[in-house]
TORFIGU-858405 format. One line per 3 residues: number of its first residue (from 0); their letters; for each residue x, y, z of C-alpha. Coordinates in steps of 0.02 Angstrom, whole numbers, m for minus. Layout:
<recs>
NUM = A = X Y Z | ...
</recs>
This chain:
<recs>
0 = XXX = 10 m12 5 | 51 192 m59 | 132 247 97
3 = XXX = 85 409 4 | m111 387 46 | m86 308 233
6 = XXX = 11 454 313 | m146 597 297 | m243 466 416
9 = XXX = m72 480 531 | m75 662 548 | m284 700 564
12 = XXX = m279 572 686 | m120 662 806 | m188 841 730
15 = XXX = m366 798 793 | m315 730 962 | m187 858 1014
18 = XXX = m293 1001 963 | m463 922 1039 | m431 839 1176
21 = XXX = m209 892 1218 | m184 690 1201 | 6 668 1103
24 = XXX = 14 509 1022 | 171 414 974 | 176 335 835
27 = XXX = 270 134 834 | 296 43 664 | 171 m13 552
30 = XXX = 160 m169 506 | 18 m309 379 | m98 m356 511
33 = XXX = m156 m523 469 | m340 m553 581 | m463 m444 639
36 = XXX = m462 m426 807 | m434 m261 862 | m311 m217 964
39 = XXX = m399 m122 1085 | m572 m77 1181 | m676 12 1076
42 = XXX = m671 44 882 | m722 153 719 | m764 102 581
45 = XXX = m779 182 434 | m790 182 267 | m715 252 82
48 = XXX = m775 221 m73 | m697 369 m221 | m663 360 m424
51 = XXX = m476 268 m375 | m520 147 m253 | m619 112 m121
54 = XXX = m547 52 65 | m590 65 263 | m500 164 430
57 = XXX = m536 112 598 | m447 172 766 | m464 85 932
60 = XXX = m431 170 1078 | m388 54 1241 | m537 85 1376
63 = XXX = m410 195 1506 | m345 323 1337 | m559 319 1250
66 = XXX = m615 401 1450 | m447 497 1458 | m502 586 1297
69 = XXX = m673 610 1354 | m658 696 1502 | m519 808 1409
72 = XXX = m681 866 1251 | m821 844 1392 | m771 869 1570
75 = XXX = m828 700 1642 | m771 540 1628 | m889 368 1654
78 = XXX = m850 231 1755 | m816 127 1593 | m847 159 1405
81 = XXX = m1010 176 1401 | m1150 268 1239 | m1077 451 1234
84 = XXX = m867 364 1252 | m974 246 1074 | m1023 419 1008
87 = XXX = m853 516 1041 | m781 390 965 | m881 378 815
90 = XXX = m861 581 783 | m655 552 830 | m661 449 692
93 = XXX = m757 557 617 | m643 679 591 | m482 602 577
96 = XXX = m571 543 437 | m650 707 364 | m445 769 389
99 = XXX = m378 635 293 | m497 676 149 | m452 848 154
102 = XXX = m280 798 133 | m289 677 m9 | m405 780 m83
105 = XXX = m234 895 m125 | m154 757 m195 | m293 714 m336
108 = XXX = m361 586 m215 | m561 613 m206 | m673 489 m81
111 = XXX = m830 496 24 | m863 430 162 | m1006 336 272
114 = XXX = m1042 338 420 | m950 276 561 | m974 117 644
117 = XXX = m920 78 827 | m894 m81 919 | m846 m116 1082
120 = XXX = m781 m250 1214 | m634 m375 1241 | m605 m462 1086
123 = XXX = m740 m405 956 | m652 m389 789 | m663 m252 645
126 = XXX = m700 m331 466 | m639 m219 327 | m731 m246 166
129 = XXX = m613 m226 39 | m494 m337 m21 | m307 m254 15
132 = XXX = m182 m279 124 | m256 m202 332 | m105 m82 357
135 = XXX = m93 m74 564 | m21 104 655 | 8 51 840
138 = XXX = 9 251 917 | 41 242 1132 | 18 385 1244
141 = XXX = 6 426 1475 | m165 338 1444 | m141 204 1377
144 = XXX = m132 149 1172 | m243 190 1020 | m214 96 827
147 = XXX = m268 135 652 | m298 31 526 | m305 82 354
150 = XXX = m358 m27 221 | m386 11 m8 | m415 m107 m133
153 = XX = m299 m52 m244 | m174 87 m259
</recs>
């Protein structure tokens, strides 16, 4: 998969969390993901379709990080993942994908975004509806870990 296509998602995530939640993420090394098991407790998944390709993007947060982001964004910290936290994860998924869409649009790639789907719980799965490789990129922070996954049919 083309790094030029993945980097906008990485920079958009770092920007959204720094701006909206005063949360600093440190990126790890990307790798190919072979299974569908999420590497965290709550995930947002969004599909994208455009003239050149179709794909999907997901972001998964450890519960501790999701709760810390919730507290920073809305001033309240639930005891566990609840409906407000899953709504917030859906919004973050939208914001990150929207930011990446803008950056990719500058490079001539255009796509429409679906409504995000949010899934939570230990061992939940993320199914990307495309045939390309799934790239997973881990991030660490003081409050827990996050992982983004990007998969596209062809690029």
